[in-house]
Backbone as CSV, one residue per row, in Angstrom:
resi,resn,N_x,N_y,N_z,CA_x,CA_y,CA_z,C_x,C_y,C_z
1,UNK,212.655,206.585,65.603,211.453,207.395,65.920,211.632,208.934,65.708
2,UNK,210.775,209.251,65.186,211.108,210.532,64.834,210.426,211.480,65.871
3,UNK,211.096,212.412,66.293,210.731,213.916,67.181,210.508,213.163,68.486
4,UNK,211.145,212.324,69.535,211.167,211.740,70.397,212.954,211.575,70.919
5,UNK,213.307,212.581,72.098,213.817,212.290,72.348,214.687,211.088,72.723
6,UNK,215.722,210.828,72.642,216.752,209.930,72.883,216.752,209.284,74.271
7,UNK,216.519,209.897,75.521,216.091,209.356,76.813,214.466,208.873,76.651
8,UNK,214.110,209.553,75.699,212.126,208.668,75.978,212.197,207.001,75.106
9,UNK,213.161,207.367,73.885,213.095,206.061,72.905,212.622,204.746,73.694
10,UNK,213.098,204.231,74.838,212.708,203.000,74.951,211.439,203.169,75.645
11,UNK,211.358,204.252,75.949,209.809,204.103,76.709,208.703,204.026,76.126
12,UNK,208.717,204.863,74.442,208.033,205.242,73.509,208.100,203.342,72.782
13,UNK,209.106,203.189,72.917,209.303,201.243,72.129,207.933,200.767,72.792
14,UNK,208.422,200.953,73.875,207.207,199.597,74.881,206.171,200.095,74.979
15,UNK,205.790,201.496,74.695,203.785,201.595,74.337,203.438,201.368,73.554
16,UNK,204.428,201.511,72.361,204.018,201.030,71.003,203.669,199.206,71.151
17,UNK,204.702,198.519,71.544,204.958,197.348,71.365,203.259,197.088,72.163
18,UNK,203.454,197.212,73.301,201.772,196.714,73.814,200.743,197.619,72.762
19,UNK,200.621,198.467,72.425,199.673,198.631,71.198,199.655,197.541,70.547
20,UNK,201.029,197.146,69.779,200.825,196.244,68.794,200.194,194.808,69.204
21,UNK,200.343,194.617,70.582,200.465,193.270,70.968,198.326,193.445,71.623
22,UNK,197.663,194.124,71.642,196.209,194.956,72.389,195.702,194.558,70.799
23,UNK,196.731,194.941,69.696,195.603,195.318,68.300,195.551,193.735,67.761
24,UNK,197.081,193.092,68.066,196.749,191.081,67.659,195.663,190.698,68.314
25,UNK,195.778,190.558,70.239,194.611,190.075,70.182,193.115,190.212,70.231
26,UNK,192.668,191.481,69.409,191.684,192.113,69.214,191.273,191.439,68.006
27,UNK,192.475,191.353,66.901,192.153,190.157,65.541,191.232,188.656,65.854
28,UNK,192.859,188.033,66.893,192.311,187.224,67.491,190.919,186.927,67.758
29,UNK,190.577,187.701,68.215,189.457,187.706,69.269,187.957,188.154,68.531
30,UNK,188.100,188.511,67.496,187.356,189.081,66.200,187.528,187.276,65.618
31,UNK,188.189,186.963,65.026,187.971,185.498,64.799,187.514,183.744,65.500
32,UNK,187.110,184.176,66.312,186.038,183.312,67.229,185.563,184.024,67.435
33,UNK,184.576,182.506,66.673,183.007,182.893,66.777,182.240,182.287,68.392
34,UNK,181.101,182.691,69.050,181.167,181.711,69.837,181.076,180.498,70.534
35,UNK,180.837,179.762,70.128,181.295,177.966,70.146,182.400,177.814,70.541
36,UNK,183.451,178.795,69.856,185.023,178.605,70.044,185.698,178.609,71.403
37,UNK,184.682,179.483,72.338,185.800,179.822,73.380,185.964,178.503,74.427
38,UNK,185.261,177.199,74.190,185.699,176.386,74.953,186.471,175.128,74.587
39,UNK,187.772,174.902,74.425,188.541,174.304,73.405,188.946,172.964,73.545
40,UNK,187.925,172.259,75.032,187.952,170.793,75.539,187.329,170.467,74.295
41,UNK,188.256,168.798,73.948,187.290,168.202,73.448,186.213,167.501,74.119
42,UNK,185.047,167.022,73.871,184.031,166.454,73.996,184.109,164.775,74.311
43,UNK,183.740,164.260,75.498,184.003,162.813,75.587,182.556,162.410,74.999
44,UNK,182.417,161.610,73.490,181.316,160.730,72.867,181.536,159.352,72.861
45,UNK,180.867,158.534,72.401,180.865,156.955,72.133,181.965,157.087,71.857
46,UNK,181.688,157.983,70.341,183.561,157.634,69.522,184.720,157.607,69.793
47,UNK,184.616,158.163,71.341,185.906,158.638,71.621,186.419,157.607,72.754
48,UNK,185.592,156.948,72.995,185.561,156.031,73.675,185.603,154.629,73.445
49,UNK,185.068,154.148,72.239,185.387,153.288,72.113,186.139,152.973,71.650
50,UNK,187.153,154.126,71.052,188.846,153.951,70.117,189.789,153.722,71.545
51,UNK,189.404,154.746,72.826,190.287,154.248,73.782,189.914,152.875,74.299
52,UNK,188.537,151.901,74.086,188.765,151.217,75.030,189.378,150.426,73.789
53,UNK,189.577,150.276,72.771,190.262,149.412,71.367,191.961,149.396,71.525
54,UNK,192.595,150.711,72.519,194.001,150.532,72.682,194.708,149.326,73.572
55,UNK,196.071,149.534,72.974,196.546,148.591,73.621,196.878,148.560,75.303
56,UNK,196.598,150.167,75.600,197.056,150.225,76.703,195.267,150.560,77.110
57,UNK,194.468,150.133,77.508,192.735,150.351,77.516,193.391,149.324,78.672
58,UNK,192.728,149.495,80.267,192.650,148.989,81.949,191.224,147.522,81.157
59,UNK,190.984,146.721,81.586,190.247,145.507,81.729,189.169,145.858,81.869
60,UNK,188.927,146.531,82.343,187.465,147.481,83.163,186.811,147.650,82.165
61,UNK,187.499,148.809,81.742,186.925,149.363,80.273,186.687,148.891,78.800
62,UNK,187.927,147.647,78.789,187.860,146.912,77.775,186.092,145.982,78.066
63,UNK,186.272,145.673,79.397,185.079,144.945,79.494,183.680,145.171,79.576
64,UNK,183.653,146.909,79.772,182.245,147.393,79.653,182.278,147.739,78.077
65,UNK,183.151,148.068,77.368,183.308,147.970,75.535,182.638,146.645,74.858
66,UNK,183.164,145.624,75.755,182.208,144.636,74.977,180.591,144.412,75.640
67,UNK,180.147,145.239,76.356,178.445,145.125,76.460,177.846,146.635,75.881
68,UNK,178.607,146.824,75.376,178.076,148.320,74.779,178.440,147.540,73.172
69,UNK,179.828,146.848,73.180,179.035,146.264,71.423,178.000,145.245,71.383
70,UNK,177.595,144.420,72.525,176.524,143.686,72.611,175.793,144.234,72.378
71,UNK,175.139,145.987,73.145,174.050,145.896,72.788,173.530,146.037,74.725
72,UNK,173.953,145.842,75.835,173.129,145.351,77.361,173.462,146.451,77.795
73,UNK,174.681,147.582,77.178,174.900,148.906,78.250,175.522,150.015,76.716
74,UNK,175.343,151.495,77.786,175.657,152.330,76.955,176.397,152.894,77.682
75,UNK,177.793,153.853,76.739,178.540,154.335,77.267,178.420,155.760,77.880
76,UNK,177.425,156.216,77.887,176.894,157.263,79.049,176.254,156.709,80.481
77,UNK,175.928,155.214,80.348,175.651,154.777,81.692,177.175,154.458,82.450
78,UNK,178.099,154.216,82.206,179.234,153.751,82.714,179.413,154.345,83.983
79,UNK,179.021,155.526,84.424,179.216,155.584,86.043,177.428,155.013,86.656
80,UNK,176.891,155.009,85.902,175.993,153.832,87.150,175.699,152.880,87.200
81,UNK,176.571,151.960,86.104,176.089,150.612,85.583,177.660,149.988,87.094
82,UNK,178.738,150.816,86.612,180.700,150.801,87.075,179.849,151.469,88.790
83,UNK,180.561,150.438,89.606,180.801,150.735,91.143,182.461,151.340,91.333
84,UNK,183.081,150.908,90.515,184.807,151.584,89.998,184.887,151.898,89.003
85,UNK,185.444,152.999,88.635,185.349,153.938,87.330,187.061,153.326,86.880
86,UNK,186.815,152.609,85.502,188.032,152.321,84.856,189.113,154.022,84.691
87,UNK,190.381,153.509,85.115,191.255,155.119,85.223,191.403,155.502,83.871
88,UNK,190.625,155.433,82.850,190.895,156.110,81.856,189.650,157.025,82.039
89,UNK,188.438,156.357,82.456,187.387,157.654,82.797,187.726,158.915,84.279
90,UNK,188.260,158.021,85.058,188.222,159.047,86.241,189.595,160.257,85.472
91,UNK,190.747,159.323,84.873,191.580,160.951,84.238,190.917,161.328,82.955
92,UNK,189.925,161.222,82.193,189.304,162.038,81.378,188.629,162.724,81.884
93,UNK,187.003,162.885,83.032,187.200,163.675,84.128,187.351,164.767,84.686
94,UNK,188.809,164.095,85.118,189.822,165.319,85.769,190.178,166.308,84.690
95,UNK,190.608,165.825,83.385,191.555,166.518,82.869,190.716,167.920,82.071
96,UNK,192.474,168.649,81.693,191.069,170.102,81.472,191.086,170.160,79.939
97,UNK,191.489,169.329,79.350,191.184,169.021,77.863,190.262,168.805,77.490
98,UNK,189.514,167.768,78.028,188.552,166.884,77.416,186.943,167.521,78.600
99,UNK,185.703,167.835,77.847,185.217,167.975,78.962,183.759,166.572,78.825
100,UNK,184.168,165.808,80.092,183.097,164.854,80.632,181.384,165.612,80.502
101,UNK,180.727,164.938,79.415,179.424,165.842,79.210,178.758,164.381,79.995
102,UNK,178.559,163.676,80.406,177.341,162.182,81.305,177.701,162.412,82.512
103,UNK,177.932,163.081,83.356,177.375,162.834,84.976,176.300,162.620,85.270
104,UNK,176.737,161.482,85.850,175.389,160.682,86.297,174.465,161.299,88.038
105,UNK,173.326,161.626,87.657,172.965,162.505,89.076,171.551,161.253,89.251
106,UNK,172.170,160.890,90.228,170.639,159.917,90.820,169.668,160.841,91.159
107,UNK,168.254,160.110,90.604,166.922,160.295,90.801,167.207,160.793,92.166
108,UNK,166.046,161.981,92.711,166.025,163.117,93.789,164.438,162.054,94.332
109,UNK,164.852,161.994,95.422,164.251,161.123,96.186,162.621,161.509,96.171
110,UNK,161.763,161.462,95.759,160.239,161.833,95.892,160.011,162.068,97.565
111,UNK,159.785,163.587,97.826,158.718,163.458,99.549,158.183,163.057,99.822
112,UNK,157.612,162.039,101.166,157.227,161.392,101.685,155.722,162.471,101.898
113,UNK,154.592,161.775,101.858,153.853,162.490,102.330,153.329,161.906,103.410
114,UNK,153.022,162.826,104.076,152.720,163.071,106.046,151.761,162.199,106.269
115,UNK,150.469,162.812,105.895,149.308,162.851,106.200,148.415,162.448,104.633
116,UNK,147.528,161.178,105.125,146.856,160.764,103.630,145.949,161.951,103.550
117,UNK,145.335,161.679,102.199,144.121,162.770,101.857,142.712,161.803,102.440
118,UNK,142.004,163.144,102.909,141.411,162.630,104.036,140.000,161.916,103.145
119,UNK,139.191,161.261,103.642,138.515,160.117,102.738,137.085,161.119,102.708
120,UNK,136.671,161.074,101.260,135.888,161.011,100.851,134.607,160.470,100.390
121,UNK,133.231,161.118,100.365,131.935,160.245,99.640,132.160,160.227,98.695
122,UNK,131.898,159.148,97.799,131.738,159.547,95.839,131.004,160.950,95.329
123,UNK,130.147,160.974,95.865,129.967,161.829,95.211,129.857,163.562,95.852
124,UNK,131.044,163.488,96.826,131.659,164.983,97.433,133.264,165.017,96.406
125,UNK,133.333,163.799,95.545,134.161,164.368,94.481,134.260,165.258,93.787
């Protein structure tokens, strides 16, 4: 290092290394497009079919896959149809590496009307 006293060389080197690290992170951030921030894998029909086709798949997942193949169910309805989810589904939903996009939301109950509409004579309508 030029013109740096011997006792300050280590501190100056740490400062320069920190600057290089910041530059490296900035360059990497510039190369990331808007859609690349979330690196999790989306769970889709193809992934579920491949998972159900493995040797280690649970019986309940294989049974549901046969229903999907027969056309009587779809993968996104697995939470709605099955009372007990297969362990693979539970693992996918809690995993940091996969994004479960099919969260089942039960339909909101309609509010019950307290009072019916008053009777109207046909010519008042």
